[in-house]
N, C-alpha and C positions, 0 to 999 in steps of 0.2 A: 140184738146186739151184735155188732160189727165184729167182734172178738171172735164171737162161736161162728163164724163163716170159717175160720182157722183151725176149728176144734176138730181133733183126731175122731175120726168116723164120718167126717163130711168129704164131699169129693174134693173141696179145694185143699183142706186140712190135710187129707192123705196124700193129695200131689205134693204139698210143699214139703211134708215130713220124708215123703221119697227124693224129691229133688235136693232137699240138704244133706241127705245120706250121700248122693254123688257128687254134688258140687263140693262138699267139704272132705268127703274121703278120698276122692280119686283125682279132683281137678285144682281146687283153690289152695291145700297146702302145699303142693309141688309147684303149683304156678306161682303163688306168692313169695314163697323161701326160693324158688329156682331163680326167678326173674330179679329179685332182691339181690341175691348173691352176683347174679351176673352184671348188673347196673353196679354194685359194689365195687367190683372188679374193674369195669371198663370205667369208672370213675376216679379210679385208683384211691378208693376207700374214701370218699369225700365227706362221708359224715362223719369220719375220726380225724381226718387228716386237717379239714376244715373249721374244725369246732371252736377253737377261737375266734376264727374271722367270723362264725355264725352269731357268738355273743356279742362281737362288735358292732355287726349289721342291727341286731335287735336294738340294742342301746342307742346306736344312731337313728333307728327307726322310730323313736319316742318323739322324733321332732315333728311338730305338727302344722308348719307352716305352709306347706304344699296342701293340706288338708282344708284349711282355713282361704286358703284362696280357689278352693272348688276343684282341685286337680284330682280327686279319689282320696280314699282313705290313706293315713300313714300306715308304714311298714307295720309299726306295732299295733295299730288297729286291725290291719288284717292278720297279724298274727293272734290278737285277740279274738278275733270272730272265729278264725277256726279252732282256737283253744277252748274256746265257749262250747263250740259245738262238739269238742272232745270231752272234756270236763264235765262229767255229769255222772248219768246212770252207768256207762261204762267203766268210770274209776271208784266208783263207789258200790252199786249194785252188781256190775256187770264182773268185777274182782271177786265180789263174794260168791256169786254165780259158779264161776270158772273152779274155785277152791272147793265147792260144796258139791260138785259134778265131777270134776277132773282132778280132784285132790291136790295136793299143794304143789305138784309138778307142774301144774297148768302156769303156774307164776313163771317158771323158766322159759317155757315156749312163748309167753307174752313178751318177755325180755328179749328172745331171739327175732321175733316179729319185728320189734322196734327197730333193734340195732341193725337189721338186715334192710328192713324197710323204710329207715330213714333215707336209704340211697334212692329207694323209689319215690319218697316224698320229695327228694329234692327234684328229682327228673320231670315229674307232673307238675309241679308248681311252678317250675323253671317255663314249661311248654306251656302253663296257663299264662303266665305274664307274657311270652313272646306272641301269643294268639290271642290276646285279650282285645277288645273292642271298646268303644267310645259310647258314651250313654250321657244322660244329665247329670247324674251324679259324680260323673268321673269315668270310672271303666267296669266291666264286668266280663266275665269269661270261665273258663273250665273245661272238662272233658270234652262235652258236647261241642263247644267253639274249637276245640284243636282236632276233633274229629272231622269237624266241617271244612276247616279252614286250613288244616296240616294235611290232612289224607285225603280232602276232596268228598267224604262221604257223610252228608248230610243225614242220611237214613240211619247212619249209624250213632250220630248224635242225638237224634231223637229217641232212640230207642233207649240212649244212658238217659238222657233228660225226664224219660218216663219214669223209668226206675228209679233216679234219684227223687224224684216227687213223691213217688209212692212211699219209698223207704223213708226219706227224712220229713219230708213235710207232713207226712199221716202217720206211720206206723213208729219211726222212733220218736215223734212227738208223743205219741198215747205212752211209748215206754217211760219218757221223762215225767210224764204227767201222773202215770200209775206210780210212780217212784215217790214223788212229793206226797201224793194222797196217803200211800201205805205209811211214810215216814211221820207224818202229820196225825194220822190215826192212832199210831203206836204211842206218839208223844203227848199228843193232846185230846183223844179221843174227838178229833174234828170230822163232821161227815165229807167225806169225798166231793160231793156237789157243791160245798162252800170253798173248799180248795180250787176247784175247777172254775168256779164263777170270778174267783179273785185273779186267778192265773188269765183266764179269758180276757177280763178288762185291761189287766195291766198290760198283756202282749197285744191286744187291740191298740191301743194308745201308741206303741211303740212301733209297730209293724206298719202302720198306716203313714209315719214319718218318714220312711224310706232307709235306705242302707246307711245314710249318715249318720242318723239318729240310733242305729242299730250300734254303729262303730263305739259312738261316744258311750254308751251303756256297758257295753262289752268290755272296754278298755279299763273302765272303774271295777266292775264286779271281779273280773277273771282273776288279775293279780291279787288282791286283798284276800279273797277268800280261798286261792290255792296257796297263797303264803301261809297263812293262820294254818290249815289243815296239815301241810308239811311239817311245819314247827310242832303242831299237836303229836304228830306221829313220830318226830324226833325225839321228845320228850317222853312219849312211852317207851320207846327204844332203849334209852338212857337209864329209865326206871328198870327195864329189863334187860340190863347191857349183859350179864351173865349167860341168858337164855339167846341172845340173838345169834352165836354159831350154831346151835342147834337149830335153829329155825333154818339158818342157809343149808344146813345139811338136810334137813327134812326137803327142802325144795328141790335140791340135786338129786338126792335119793329116790325120789317119786317121779321126778322127770324121765329116768331112765328106768323105770320099772322094778329098781330095786327093793323098793318098799312099797308094792301096790295095795292100797287100801280103798280103792274103789272099783267097783265093778269097770272092766275093760281096761284097767291098769294103764301102762304106759299109751295104749290108743287113746283113752278117755283123755288123760292129760293133754296129749298134743291137740288133739280135736278141739278140745274146750279152752285150752290157751290160745290157740290160733284164732279160734272165732271170736273169743273175748277180746284178743290183742287188736283183731283189726276193726272189733267195734268201738275199742276206746282211743287207740291212735290214728286210724283209719289212713294208714299208711298203703298207696295203692288201690284205695277204694274209689278214690275220684272225687271226693267230696272238698278237702283242704283247698284243692285248686280253685275251686269257685270263690274262697275268700282271698286266696293269694293273688288274683286277677285284678282286685279292686285297689290294690295299693299302687302308689306313685313311687316308683323308682326309676333311675338313671341305668339300671341294667336288670335285665329278668333274674341271673343267677343271683342276685342281692336277694330278692324275696325267696328264691329257691333255697338259701342258707336258711332264713329264717323259719319257713315253714319244715324244713328238715330238723332244725333244733327243736320244733315244735313237737313231734315224733317223739324224740328221746325226753323232752320234758315230761310229757304225758303219761308215758309207760314208765321209764327208768326212775322217775320221782314220784309222781302222784299215784300210779297203780301200786308201786312197789310200798308208798307209805299204807295205803289201806291193808294190801297184803300181810304187813308187818304187824298191824293191829289187828288183825284175825287171828293169825298164826302163834302170836305171842300170848293171846288169851285161849288159844286152844278151843275156842267155842266150835270151829267148823266140825267137830267130830261128833256134835250132839244129834245131827240129823234131822231136826225138826223146824230148821230154819232156813230161809233163801233169801236172797237178794239183800235188800237194804237193811232188813231187820237183824241179819247177822252181821253187819256192821254196825248198827247200832247197839247191838248186845255185847259185841266186843270191846265196843268203846266204853259201856257201862262196866264191864268186868274190870277195865283198866282204872278209870276214874271215877267211877261212881254211878248211879241212876241220873244223875244230872245230866251226865252225856247224850242221854235220848233225846230229850229237847234240843239240845246243841248242835246234834248231827242233822235232826229236822229240819232246824234253820239252814245249816250248812248245806243240807241236799236241796231246799228251796233255791238258794242262791245258785247254785253248782248248775242244777237241772234247769233253771229258769235261764240261765247265760245259755246253755245248750239249746233252747228252745230258741233264743234269739239267733243262733247260728245255722239251726236246721230250717229256721223260716228262711233265712236269706238265700241258703241253697236251693230250696224250693223256687223261690221267686227267679233268682238268676236265670233258671232252668226253665219255667214258663216262658219267660222272656224270650228264651232260645226257641221255643216251640213255635209261639205265635207274639206278634206286638201287641194285639187287640186287647184291651185293657179289661175287657169283660172275664177274660180268662184269668186274668190275675185276680180281679175280684172273686169269682169264684173258688179260687185257690185258697186266698186268705179267710173266706167263710170258712170253709172244709179245713182249714188247719186250726182254726178256734174251734170249729164242732169236735174234732179229733181230740182235744183238751177232755171235753166232757167225756168223751167214749172212752178215752185212756184211763181217767180216774177212777172208773167203777169194773174196769175189763179184767179177764183172766190173764194174769201175768205170761203163763206159759204158753199159751194161744199167741200173743203179741210178739214173744221172742220167737217161736217158731217162724212166723210169717217175716220178721225182720231179719232174720238170718239168712232166710233165701232170697229177699229183693237185694239185701246188702251183698251177699256174694255172686248175685246175678250180675248186679252194677258193676263190682270188682271186676269180674272176668272180662266185660266189654272194656273198661278202662285199661286193664293191665293189656290187652291184644294191643291198643292205641298207644300206649307206653313203650312197649316192645317195637312196634313200628316207626315211631317218632323218636324214641330216645337219642339216636344219634345227633339228631338237631341240637337237642339239651346239652350234651357233651360238647358238639360243636362250641356253643355258647360259654359254656365253662373254660374251654381252651381260650376263648376269646379273652376273658376274664382274666385268666390267669397271665396270659400274656401282655394285657396291659398293666398286670400288679408287676410284673417282672420289670417293666420300662418306668416304674415308680407314679404311674398313672392312676388316679380316681377311674376305675372301670366305667366307660360309658358305651351304651349299646344303639346301633342303628339299625334299620332294616335290611342295609346293604353287609352288615357286619358278618354275616354267614352267609356265604354262598348258595344261591338255589332257594332261598326262601320264598315261598309265596302266600297269599292269602294275610299278609300283615298289615294290620291297619293303624295301629297306634305307635310305631316307632318311626318317624321321620328318618329320612337319608341323610348321611353325613353331608356337610356343605364342603364343598370342594376348595 
């Protein structure tokens, strides 16, 4: 079984465990938070200052006229694809794991990662728009593309692309499938192979239809189930309104080690909060820019705004919903549950045993939408590595095969491997963002300059001096 390759005691498993210790303890926490804070200051707190504009651009992005003309996805569809990849295991199972391992304080650090990381999300998605390339469905792009075109380092782009394919195309795929299988096993006693077969058939029909079919499915599934889930959490909070202040107090107290309820205290809270926060909102990881690049917009900053908003929606709203459902039920102290089962039991404690099948159905659609996003990320990077269609076919077959592997795998082994590859690709992407961030900041200034003139901002390849490697933005007509 593939997951046993990563088990503790094997060469690869021990290497990954040691690598995770170095990556997450000494490199990524400082890099993620440090770069996020730097970009927050450089952009003059863009994620807070431009929040109303972000919402406005998202609403405007629901216009599908350009999508119908074959110009790529709409801004909202690109948002839905990236949110589809975010809203799944990370929001329901990942939050539960963060709480059970790192304590309630891990939620505070998830919030910090999102609030600061939204600036990083803005920069990386704006860069993806600037350096996107044309293809038969409209556009594609992402970190691999801006590493090649912006930095002139194709080798760096290939390393990132390989890491992303392994991480999203295979390992995250396994995590989503594992979560669905666990949810249905607990709710309906359905065998994992049956769940895997249904998923494989459904995914095969969609992914062989291309990015446009993925976009249409994602824009329907994501908003409906995200809204229903958040409303459910709000109802639970209203039902337990007197306990809500205590939950906030518990989160803040454990975040700073005032009440250390888990081994490792504040250290465990920070590491697990940052890990699960990155897994959930993906800010700085380099995944969402692949979706951002597909959108047809007349200024790259507009899609940067939309994707930055996606980071905040994912963690501040949806992940917080899961956290409050769990903490208000107090089931995290039992110590004999992990992942999605913890979330299922928390909901059952609030609204009865009938919640278990409801969560199973919600998980199916949340995680299914994540599989769609994960697949597209892998495809965009396979096409970066090589245009030979055989590689794309092999990836599709491996993607579907991993659905069966994930359904029966050991969760902890795949989490370890996913954390390692997720952290590795984040490091590569953050280096590129650090080196190219000034270009996105210049694009932001260009956008703001046009806004001050009362114009609807429009971008051309000569709007920012010194840009090279630009394919998709025409020069301004004199």
